[in-house]
C-alpha positions as a printed Julia matrix, in Angstrom:
398×3 Matrix{Float64}:
 -10.86  -32.24   -4.68
  -8.33  -33.99   -6.86
  -5.52  -33.52   -4.33
  -4.57  -36.14   -1.78
  -5.01  -35.24    1.92
  -1.38  -34.2     2.42
  -1.04  -32.24   -0.84
  -4.49  -30.71   -0.31
  -3.59  -29.44    3.15
  -0.31  -28.04    1.83
  -2.16  -26.27   -0.97
  -4.63  -24.71    1.48
  -1.79  -23.64    3.75
   0.07  -22.06    0.82
  -3.05  -20.15   -0.23
  -3.7   -18.82    3.28
  -0.08  -17.74    3.74
  -0.15  -15.95    0.38
  -3.23  -13.97    1.42
  -1.68  -12.91    4.72
   1.42  -11.42    3.07
  -0.32   -8.47    1.45
  -1.49   -5.19    2.95
  -2.92   -3.44   -0.13
  -6.61   -4.23   -0.75
  -6.12   -4.75   -4.49
  -3.2    -7.14   -3.89
  -5.28   -9.1    -1.36
  -8.18   -9.42   -3.81
  -5.9   -10.67   -6.59
  -4.23  -13.19   -4.28
  -7.56  -14.55   -3.01
  -8.87  -15.05   -6.55
  -5.69  -16.66   -7.86
  -5.46  -18.93   -4.8
  -9.1   -20.03   -5.1
  -8.76  -20.82   -8.79
  -5.57  -22.83   -8.33
  -6.72  -24.58   -5.17
 -10.04  -25.78   -6.62
  -8.75  -26.34  -10.15
 -11.22  -24.02  -11.87
 -10.89  -22.41  -15.29
 -12.17  -19.03  -14.03
 -12.36  -17.25  -10.69
 -13.63  -13.83   -9.67
 -14.2   -11.77   -6.55
 -16.56   -8.83   -6.24
 -16.59   -6.21   -3.49
 -20.02   -4.57   -3.05
 -20.76   -0.89   -3.36
 -23.64    0.9    -1.64
 -26.05    0.49   -4.56
 -26.46   -3.25   -4.99
 -23.56   -3.65   -7.41
 -19.81   -4.04   -7.23
 -17.29   -1.36   -6.31
 -14.39   -3.65   -7.28
 -14.33   -6.8    -9.39
 -11.19   -8.91   -9.83
 -10.92  -11.89  -12.2
  -8.38  -14.65  -12.8
  -8.26  -16.85  -15.91
  -9.26  -14.05  -18.29
  -6.56  -12.2   -20.25
  -6.35   -8.41  -20.31
  -7.48   -8.39  -23.96
 -10.47  -10.6   -23.14
 -11.4    -8.4   -20.21
 -11.29   -5.27  -22.37
 -13.43   -6.97  -25.02
 -16.05   -7.93  -22.41
 -16.5    -4.26  -21.58
 -17.81   -2.61  -18.4
 -19.83   -4.68  -15.97
 -23.54   -3.86  -15.74
 -24.89   -2.4   -12.52
 -26.76   -5.63  -11.72
 -25.05   -8.96  -12.25
 -27.71  -11.66  -12.02
 -26.41  -14.64  -10.09
 -23.29  -12.67   -9.09
 -25.27   -9.85   -7.49
 -27.5   -12.41   -5.79
 -24.44  -13.66   -3.93
 -24.3   -10.3    -2.13
 -27.85  -10.77   -0.83
 -28.11  -14.51   -0.1
 -26.58  -16.23    2.89
 -25.29  -19.56    1.69
 -23.1   -20.99   -1.04
 -24.38  -21.53   -4.57
 -23.3   -24.69   -6.39
 -24.82  -25.04   -9.84
 -24.44  -27.65  -12.58
 -25.13  -25.03  -15.27
 -25.25  -21.36  -14.35
 -26.99  -20.58  -17.65
 -30.08  -22.5   -16.55
 -30.46  -20.68  -13.25
 -33.54  -18.38  -13.25
 -31.32  -15.53  -11.99
 -29.03  -15.78  -15.01
 -29.25  -12.62  -17.13
 -26.83  -13.42  -19.95
 -23.44  -11.94  -20.65
 -21.66   -9.96  -23.4
 -20.65  -11.78  -26.57
 -16.94  -11.68  -25.65
 -17.6   -13.22  -22.22
 -16.19  -16.76  -21.75
 -18.7   -19.59  -21.67
 -19.36  -20.61  -18.04
 -21.12  -23.83  -17.09
 -20.7   -25.31  -13.6
 -20.5   -22.66  -10.89
 -19.55  -22.33   -7.23
 -20.08  -19.09   -5.36
 -19.77  -18.05   -1.73
 -20.21  -14.75    0.11
 -17.27  -13.43    2.15
 -18.52  -12.22    5.51
 -17.19  -10.07    8.31
 -19.71  -10.83   11.04
 -23.12  -10.03    9.56
 -21.72   -7.85    6.78
 -21.08   -9.25    3.31
 -17.77   -7.69    2.27
 -17.3    -9.68   -0.92
 -18.41  -12.62   -3.01
 -16.1   -15.29   -4.41
 -16.99  -17.13   -7.63
 -15.52  -20.11   -9.46
 -16.58  -21.56  -12.8
 -15.76  -24.52  -15.04
 -14.19  -27.16  -12.82
 -11.3   -28.73  -14.72
 -11.15  -32.1   -12.99
 -14.52  -32.97  -11.43
 -14.93  -36.04   -9.24
 -14.83  -39.15  -11.38
 -12.38  -37.66  -13.86
 -12.97  -37.22  -17.55
 -11.41  -37.92  -20.9
  -8.81  -35.19  -20.56
  -5.64  -35.63  -18.57
  -6.38  -34.24  -15.06
  -2.72  -33.39  -14.69
  -2.86  -31.01  -17.67
  -4.07  -27.64  -16.27
  -3.82  -26.03  -19.7
  -6.5   -28.22  -21.27
 -10.23  -27.56  -21.4
 -12.42  -28.3   -18.39
 -13.52  -31.9   -17.91
 -17.28  -32.12  -18.28
 -19.18  -33.38  -15.26
 -21.83  -36.07  -15.75
 -25.06  -34.73  -17.22
 -27.0   -32.75  -14.61
 -24.17  -32.82  -12.06
 -21.96  -29.97  -10.94
 -18.24  -30.46  -11.38
 -17.63  -28.76   -8.03
 -18.08  -31.11   -5.08
 -19.08  -30.71   -1.45
 -15.37  -30.97   -0.61
 -14.71  -28.04   -2.92
 -17.45  -26.08   -1.21
 -15.97  -26.85    2.21
 -12.47  -25.75    1.12
 -13.87  -22.57   -0.4
 -15.63  -21.9     2.9
 -12.29  -22.06    4.73
 -10.73  -19.82    2.11
 -13.59  -17.31    2.41
 -13.2   -17.1     6.2
  -9.51  -16.29    5.9
 -10.21  -13.98    2.96
 -12.51  -11.99    5.25
  -9.67  -11.59    7.77
  -7.12  -10.64    5.09
  -9.5    -8.19    3.4
 -10.53   -6.58    6.7
  -6.87   -6.2     7.74
  -6.01   -4.65    4.37
  -8.87   -2.18    4.69
  -7.77   -1.24    8.21
  -4.21   -0.78    6.99
  -5.32    1.52    4.17
  -7.53    3.54    6.51
  -4.66    3.83    8.98
  -2.36    4.96    6.19
  -4.89    7.55    5.04
  -5.17    8.87    8.59
  -1.4     8.98    8.91
  -1.09   10.91    5.66
  -3.8    13.33    6.83
  -1.97   13.79   10.14
   1.31   14.41    8.33
  -0.29   17.0     6.08
  -1.88   18.68    9.09
   1.49   18.76   10.86
   3.15   20.22    7.79
   0.41   22.81    7.42
   0.91   23.94   11.03
   4.68   24.06   10.64
   4.41   25.87    7.35
   2.0    28.39    8.82
   4.13   29.0    11.92
   7.52   29.18   10.22
   6.64   30.99    7.02
   4.11   33.36    8.63
   6.69   34.48   11.17
   9.29   35.07    8.48
   6.85   36.93    6.26
   5.8    39.1     9.21
   9.45   39.9     9.93
  10.01   40.48    6.24
   7.2    43.04    6.1
   8.42   44.91    9.21
  12.01   44.96    7.95
  10.92   46.22    4.52
   8.9    49.0     6.18
  11.89   50.0     8.29
  14.1    50.08    5.19
  11.59   52.32    3.43
  11.65   54.82    6.31
  15.47   54.9     6.4
  16.13   55.26    2.68
  16.25   59.08    2.75
  17.8    59.85    6.15
  20.15   56.88    6.68
  20.92   55.04    3.4
  23.59   52.85    5.03
  21.16   51.48    7.61
  18.52   51.1     4.9
  20.95   48.98    2.91
  21.49   46.75    5.95
  17.75   46.36    6.43
  17.33   45.41    2.75
  20.02   42.76    3.13
  18.01   41.38    6.04
  14.92   41.39    3.8
  16.81   39.26    1.26
  17.94   36.83    3.97
  14.42   36.47    5.38
  13.0    35.92    1.9
  15.56   33.17    1.27
  14.65   31.46    4.56
  10.94   31.61    3.71
  11.69   30.09    0.29
  13.65   27.27    1.97
  10.71   26.49    4.24
   8.35   26.41    1.29
  10.61   24.14   -0.77
  10.99   21.67    2.1
   7.23   21.6     2.69
   6.54   21.03   -1.0
   8.89   18.05   -1.02
   7.02   16.44    1.87
   3.55   17.29    0.56
   4.16   16.21   -3.02
   3.05   12.57   -3.62
   6.01   10.26   -3.93
   6.55    8.83   -7.39
   7.13    5.32   -6.06
   4.85    3.59   -8.58
   6.58    5.22  -11.54
  10.18    5.61  -10.38
  10.82    3.15   -7.55
  12.23    3.74   -4.08
  15.88    4.56   -4.87
  15.21    7.23   -7.55
  12.42    8.76   -5.43
  14.66    9.0    -2.37
  17.55   10.39   -4.43
  15.36   13.09   -6.0
  13.84   14.2    -2.7
  17.22   14.3    -0.97
  18.71   16.37   -3.8
  15.92   18.92   -3.32
  16.48   18.99    0.45
  20.2    19.46   -0.09
  19.5    22.55   -2.19
  16.85   23.88    0.19
  18.86   23.64    3.44
  22.22   24.89    4.59
  23.12   21.4     5.87
  24.79   18.99    3.42
  22.37   16.15    2.65
  23.68   13.08    0.8
  22.23    9.8    -0.46
  23.84    6.5    -1.44
  22.08    3.33   -2.59
  24.14    0.16   -2.21
  22.58   -2.56   -4.34
  19.11   -2.18   -2.84
  16.56   -4.31   -4.67
  12.9    -3.56   -5.31
  10.63   -4.26   -2.32
   6.88   -4.88   -2.03
   4.9    -1.66   -2.46
   3.88   -1.4     1.21
   7.48   -1.78    2.38
   8.81    0.77   -0.1
   6.25    3.31    1.08
   7.11    2.64    4.73
  10.85    3.07    4.06
  10.2     6.32    2.2
   8.02    7.74    5.0
  10.54    6.8     7.71
  13.32    8.42    5.67
  11.23   11.6     5.32
  10.49   11.73    9.05
  14.12   11.12    9.99
  15.27   13.8     7.55
  12.68   16.2     8.95
  14.05   15.65   12.46
  17.66   16.06   11.4
  17.1    19.22    9.36
  14.63   20.99   11.65
  15.64   19.97   15.17
  19.2    18.62   15.37
  21.18   21.61   14.1
  23.19   19.21   11.95
  25.72   20.39    9.39
  25.56   17.07    7.54
  22.93   14.36    7.08
  23.8    11.11    5.28
  21.15    8.68    4.01
  22.02    5.19    2.81
  19.81    2.4     1.51
  21.41   -1.0     1.2
  20.58   -4.62    0.68
  20.44   -6.98    3.64
  19.53  -10.56    2.77
  16.31  -10.51    0.76
  15.33   -7.19    2.34
  16.84   -3.76    2.83
  18.23   -1.47    5.5
  17.79    2.31    5.61
  20.18    4.44    7.67
  19.85    8.18    8.34
  22.82    9.67   10.22
  23.33   13.3    11.3
  26.09   15.14   13.14
  23.65   17.25   15.14
  23.19   17.82   18.85
  21.71   14.36   19.53
  19.84   13.48   22.72
  20.03   11.2    25.74
  18.55    7.74   25.01
  17.45    7.6    28.67
  14.84   10.24   27.91
  13.83    8.61   24.64
  10.24    8.27   25.84
   9.71   12.01   26.07
  11.81   12.7    22.99
  10.06    9.95   21.05
   6.82   11.73   20.34
   8.54   15.03   19.63
  10.83   13.4    17.07
   8.17   11.14   15.51
   9.95    8.0    16.69
   6.69    6.32   17.7
   5.19    6.72   14.23
   8.44    5.56   12.63
   8.49    2.42   14.77
   4.83    1.79   13.92
   5.58    2.12   10.22
   8.5    -0.3    10.47
   6.62   -2.93   12.49
   3.58   -2.55   10.21
   5.56   -4.07    7.33
   7.39   -6.67    9.4
  10.48   -4.55    9.96
  12.33   -2.99   12.9
  13.67    0.42   13.87
  16.68    1.23   16.03
  17.88    4.63   17.26
  21.39    5.49   18.41
  22.08    8.94   19.85
  23.98   10.79   22.56
  24.2    14.47   23.52
  26.65   16.16   21.17
  27.22   12.94   19.2
  24.5    13.13   16.57
  21.81   10.55   15.81
  21.54    7.43   13.65
  18.15    5.95   12.78
  18.18    2.53   11.16
  15.19    0.72    9.66
  15.39   -2.87    8.44
  12.68   -4.61    6.39
  12.77   -8.33    5.56
  11.73   -8.14    1.88
   8.99  -10.05    0.09
């Protein structure tokens, strides 16, 4: 490595901390690749995640522009030396990857790679990825180019020698071990999120079935009664038809509320504040309670935190509108330091905090706390019988 001991340790520490900050698999992959390339001063870096057919399900690169990547075209199913990294145990350090018998060529738009360092990423006995670096910029012994100029071409290693050193291999080994932890955690997070979404949809399906089915059943009986009374008691028939209209409106409200919760949030396109505002406007129209939203200078948050805030807001709104009997629900999202604070307040019947444990599961407080802590945040609940409820979630920001 070209770094001194102190700067080298700091660089490794920075890379490891960067990897641990992300929960999305794609973000973790990008951070690992960028960290490896910067840490080992390589012109190119890539990371491949295997599929079940001997190839790569995901492949992330750093050092190649978007236009270059498009010009290269789709990756082939088998990748020569790259695919071999998914099958072989140890690191691969080559002076010239083009001379390796496993080399199978590359498309005409592909950058020219020479010296190569590759290492599998393992979780126990399973290979969960392979990390590749190419074209060491400042190999041991230096070169004619300025080693402090990262924008220049790679410095050629002596003839027959690889620019990557044993020290580089050792550092990449450390990086790969922590990459395995970060990638495994990200996968677990995504699986947990998928399960949570499935559970939420199941809950909504049950609620929708129970609430709407009951109203539709009542609607049918009331309509039948009105039909029988039309001739002999028109006044009563009119009353029954008014009840039909009321039941139909209630069923429509239930459906609208369920659609809001089932519809995927447009976080990627619109951001947290517009998404919250839109959903709350729909809820305000769908329910008799007044539902308001105010955003006070909230800044954009990392994707995982924005999703967690949105889901906690939805759960808190669900509680307030379905269980509290509130006439008014106010939602605010404000800035707090580099992060944000969400507050959902209702004027409903509230509950006794001393029985929070039994109320917690009924009101989804456990899942809300899990969501908050999962992104480094916290959740507090204030309530009292007859005094309404305030749920506050704070996240620290990126």
